PLY file of the C-alpha trace (Angstrom):
ply
format ascii 1.0
element vertex 272
property float x
property float y
property float z
element edge 271
property int vertex1
property int vertex2
end_header
19.05 4.04 -10.53
20.91 6.76 -8.56
20.12 6.50 -4.77
20.37 10.44 -4.04
17.28 12.56 -3.70
17.51 16.09 -3.40
14.33 17.26 -1.44
13.01 20.71 -2.15
12.83 23.29 0.90
9.62 23.79 0.45
6.89 22.64 3.32
6.14 19.14 2.57
2.15 17.78 3.57
2.16 15.65 6.67
2.41 12.24 5.96
0.91 9.09 7.96
2.99 5.45 7.52
0.82 2.26 7.63
2.58 -1.01 8.09
0.45 -4.07 7.64
1.73 -7.06 10.24
1.02 -10.43 10.05
3.15 -13.04 12.15
6.01 -10.64 11.50
8.37 -11.75 14.64
11.08 -12.64 12.34
11.07 -8.96 10.76
10.28 -7.25 13.82
13.38 -8.82 15.83
15.69 -8.11 13.02
14.66 -4.65 13.81
12.86 -3.25 10.63
10.98 -0.60 12.92
14.18 0.68 14.10
14.83 1.59 10.70
11.84 3.16 10.14
12.03 4.89 13.35
15.51 6.32 12.14
13.69 7.70 9.20
10.34 9.27 10.75
12.28 10.80 13.60
14.54 12.80 11.19
11.57 13.87 9.10
9.09 16.15 10.59
6.67 15.99 8.02
5.97 12.15 8.89
3.25 12.74 11.38
2.85 8.84 12.56
3.52 5.41 11.99
0.05 3.06 12.37
1.59 -0.73 12.49
-1.64 -2.76 11.67
-1.53 -6.32 13.48
-3.91 -8.32 11.32
-4.39 -11.09 13.91
-1.07 -12.49 14.02
-0.31 -15.62 16.01
3.05 -15.00 16.95
4.65 -12.30 19.24
3.88 -9.34 16.59
1.53 -7.56 18.23
3.61 -7.74 21.74
6.69 -6.45 20.02
5.09 -3.65 18.12
3.39 -2.40 21.57
6.61 -2.62 23.48
8.26 -0.75 20.73
5.65 2.14 20.22
5.60 2.58 23.85
9.28 3.94 23.47
8.38 5.77 20.39
5.75 8.42 20.22
5.16 8.60 16.67
4.11 4.59 16.54
0.87 3.43 17.31
-0.22 -0.10 17.28
-3.52 -1.17 15.79
-4.94 -4.56 16.52
-7.01 -5.93 13.52
-8.81 -9.43 13.45
-7.33 -11.47 10.17
-8.64 -10.25 7.45
-5.63 -10.32 5.27
-3.05 -7.48 3.94
-6.11 -5.51 2.19
-8.00 -5.44 5.58
-5.04 -4.33 7.65
-4.10 -1.50 4.95
-7.85 -0.22 5.10
-8.06 -0.34 8.59
-4.64 1.70 8.84
-5.69 4.28 6.10
-9.11 5.12 7.86
-7.37 5.54 11.41
-4.50 7.83 9.60
-4.47 11.73 10.49
-2.26 13.14 7.70
-2.43 14.84 4.53
-1.18 11.81 2.81
-0.95 8.22 3.58
1.53 5.70 2.35
1.50 2.14 2.80
4.68 -0.12 2.76
5.50 -3.33 3.84
7.04 -4.55 7.08
9.96 -6.60 5.36
11.04 -3.12 3.96
11.77 -4.56 0.58
11.43 -0.69 -0.38
12.66 1.02 2.14
10.27 3.74 3.94
13.44 6.01 3.03
12.50 6.20 -0.68
9.48 8.20 0.80
11.76 11.02 -0.43
11.61 9.80 -3.85
7.38 10.35 -3.57
8.00 14.11 -2.01
8.56 15.69 -5.19
4.69 14.26 -6.38
3.20 15.61 -3.04
4.32 18.96 -3.51
2.88 19.02 -6.96
-0.37 18.23 -5.32
-0.51 14.53 -6.96
-3.64 12.49 -5.59
-1.76 9.19 -5.88
1.95 8.28 -5.92
2.85 4.74 -6.74
6.04 3.44 -6.24
7.46 1.56 -9.24
9.76 -1.77 -9.62
9.25 -2.05 -13.37
13.08 -1.30 -13.64
14.56 -3.34 -10.83
13.41 -6.64 -9.09
16.66 -7.60 -7.34
17.03 -11.06 -6.09
13.52 -12.21 -7.24
13.36 -15.58 -8.06
12.73 -16.32 -11.89
8.98 -17.81 -11.09
8.16 -14.71 -9.01
9.40 -12.58 -12.28
7.40 -14.52 -14.57
4.03 -14.47 -12.16
4.33 -10.35 -11.96
4.65 -10.47 -15.90
1.79 -12.74 -16.43
-0.39 -10.74 -13.92
0.69 -7.42 -15.37
-0.11 -8.50 -18.81
-3.77 -10.08 -17.77
-4.26 -6.87 -15.98
-3.93 -4.61 -18.99
-6.51 -6.70 -20.80
-9.14 -6.69 -18.26
-8.68 -3.50 -16.04
-7.82 0.15 -16.99
-5.90 1.75 -14.22
-4.53 4.89 -16.20
-1.25 4.03 -17.44
0.03 2.68 -13.84
2.71 -0.28 -15.32
3.57 -1.62 -11.41
0.01 -2.05 -9.48
1.50 -4.25 -7.32
4.66 -2.72 -5.55
3.75 -2.61 -1.93
4.75 1.30 -1.76
1.62 3.55 -2.56
1.03 7.11 -1.10
-2.69 8.72 -1.34
-4.25 11.89 -0.41
-6.19 10.95 2.92
-9.22 12.60 1.90
-9.23 11.09 -1.76
-8.11 7.53 -0.50
-11.21 7.47 2.31
-13.44 7.89 -0.85
-11.78 5.37 -2.83
-11.93 2.74 0.57
-15.61 3.43 0.65
-16.33 2.36 -3.30
-14.42 -0.93 -3.15
-16.36 -3.62 -4.25
-13.87 -6.63 -4.32
-12.54 -5.92 -1.06
-14.60 -3.82 1.64
-13.93 -2.42 4.83
-15.03 -4.97 7.60
-14.85 -8.08 5.34
-14.99 -11.80 7.12
-11.90 -13.13 8.57
-9.18 -15.20 6.07
-6.69 -18.20 6.97
-3.44 -18.09 6.64
-1.35 -15.17 4.72
-2.81 -13.44 1.64
-1.97 -10.37 0.15
-5.33 -9.70 -2.24
-3.36 -8.61 -5.09
-6.84 -7.31 -6.67
-7.21 -4.84 -3.73
-4.13 -2.61 -5.38
-5.76 -2.72 -8.85
-9.00 -2.00 -7.50
-7.84 1.16 -5.72
-5.84 2.45 -8.94
-8.61 1.74 -11.17
-11.34 3.83 -8.90
-8.39 6.60 -8.68
-8.56 6.54 -12.19
-12.01 6.50 -12.43
-12.31 9.34 -10.39
-10.14 11.53 -12.23
-7.12 11.61 -9.68
-3.70 13.09 -10.18
-1.63 10.16 -10.68
2.03 9.60 -10.83
4.26 6.72 -10.75
7.92 7.09 -9.32
10.80 4.57 -9.77
11.79 3.12 -6.15
14.55 0.64 -4.69
13.29 -2.80 -4.27
14.99 -5.91 -2.79
13.62 -9.29 -2.51
13.58 -10.36 0.68
11.59 -13.84 0.53
9.73 -13.81 4.15
6.33 -13.74 2.63
4.49 -17.13 3.69
1.62 -16.68 0.90
0.77 -19.83 -1.58
2.00 -18.30 -5.01
-0.61 -20.64 -6.90
-3.35 -19.73 -4.53
-2.83 -15.84 -4.82
-2.40 -16.12 -8.13
-5.94 -17.56 -8.94
-7.29 -14.95 -6.37
-5.33 -12.35 -8.35
-7.06 -13.46 -11.81
-10.49 -14.08 -10.02
-10.21 -10.04 -8.43
-9.64 -8.88 -11.80
-12.23 -10.47 -13.46
-14.83 -9.16 -10.48
-13.36 -5.92 -10.86
-14.38 -6.16 -14.64
-18.03 -7.49 -13.70
-18.57 -5.15 -11.52
-17.67 -2.23 -14.01
-20.38 -3.93 -16.50
-22.82 -4.06 -13.98
-22.28 -0.22 -13.02
-21.55 -0.94 -9.46
-18.73 1.72 -9.30
-21.50 4.50 -11.13
-20.84 6.24 -7.69
-17.33 7.32 -8.21
-17.01 9.88 -10.77
-15.26 13.22 -11.31
-17.43 14.72 -9.05
-16.19 12.49 -6.47
-12.95 14.04 -6.09
-14.14 17.37 -5.87
-16.40 16.33 -3.02
-13.63 14.76 -1.13
-11.34 17.64 -1.43
-14.07 20.17 -0.15
0 1
1 2
2 3
3 4
4 5
5 6
6 7
7 8
8 9
9 10
10 11
11 12
12 13
13 14
14 15
15 16
16 17
17 18
18 19
19 20
20 21
21 22
22 23
23 24
24 25
25 26
26 27
27 28
28 29
29 30
30 31
31 32
32 33
33 34
34 35
35 36
36 37
37 38
38 39
39 40
40 41
41 42
42 43
43 44
44 45
45 46
46 47
47 48
48 49
49 50
50 51
51 52
52 53
53 54
54 55
55 56
56 57
57 58
58 59
59 60
60 61
61 62
62 63
63 64
64 65
65 66
66 67
67 68
68 69
69 70
70 71
71 72
72 73
73 74
74 75
75 76
76 77
77 78
78 79
79 80
80 81
81 82
82 83
83 84
84 85
85 86
86 87
87 88
88 89
89 90
90 91
91 92
92 93
93 94
94 95
95 96
96 97
97 98
98 99
99 100
100 101
101 102
102 103
103 104
104 105
105 106
106 107
107 108
108 109
109 110
110 111
111 112
112 113
113 114
114 115
115 116
116 117
117 118
118 119
119 120
120 121
121 122
122 123
123 124
124 125
125 126
126 127
127 128
128 129
129 130
130 131
131 132
132 133
133 134
134 135
135 136
136 137
137 138
138 139
139 140
140 141
141 142
142 143
143 144
144 145
145 146
146 147
147 148
148 149
149 150
150 151
151 152
152 153
153 154
154 155
155 156
156 157
157 158
158 159
159 160
160 161
161 162
162 163
163 164
164 165
165 166
166 167
167 168
168 169
169 170
170 171
171 172
172 173
173 174
174 175
175 176
176 177
177 178
178 179
179 180
180 181
181 182
182 183
183 184
184 185
185 186
186 187
187 188
188 189
189 190
190 191
191 192
192 193
193 194
194 195
195 196
196 197
197 198
198 199
199 200
200 201
201 202
202 203
203 204
204 205
205 206
206 207
207 208
208 209
209 210
210 211
211 212
212 213
213 214
214 215
215 216
216 217
217 218
218 219
219 220
220 221
221 222
222 223
223 224
224 225
225 226
226 227
227 228
228 229
229 230
230 231
231 232
232 233
233 234
234 235
235 236
236 237
237 238
238 239
239 240
240 241
241 242
242 243
243 244
244 245
245 246
246 247
247 248
248 249
249 250
250 251
251 252
252 253
253 254
254 255
255 256
256 257
257 258
258 259
259 260
260 261
261 262
262 263
263 264
264 265
265 266
266 267
267 268
268 269
269 270
270 271
């Protein structure tokens, strides 16, 4: 995969970048936001960066607050600890640009790979998903096996319109569309109760993409760079169980008709 991306001279839609943050002091002190800022400040279409602190117990919120004071496009949002999904939803709902990209604080996929998504934004796709399908550099074998197992289970249980890598933490949505999708979530909903410890809520990404497919969104999957960082503190067994339970809950909700409100008409209404 080449790292060179050539951008079209056409005007790029504005993009808000949402970065969930839970006990990320080590990454913050290592300068991850400096790298994000270097990209954002050289790309006018990047309107803002919303760092959503998910009730961190360390100095993360204070570090982000200080960084934002020196970088006008950055904003800190303080949220109770609800897990990654809750932080992402809070950021999405606060975003103001045409599109909303969410990515991970550890920058396993660097924010500069937004360049790879831009052609799809220019082609008016509603959802553009970063894909690690051809590259999982540095990931331990157990992580690769878990990812493969989850993918196979998801294919059997939930139809997401042909998206191969639903779990890559690098996704971009048309803002008006993702607001509608968030309002239709059932496995994870805005305002969910607090949780304990680090949690990624794997079914959140699947449910979003399932709803996008059901709503008739134009979706693209674009290869991105990805490097295993190894800073996550989640329990793999617990998260695997949560992921499976989430997939089964999505399927059950579908069978019970709880997603009937999302249809092709929903997209038309969102775009009006």
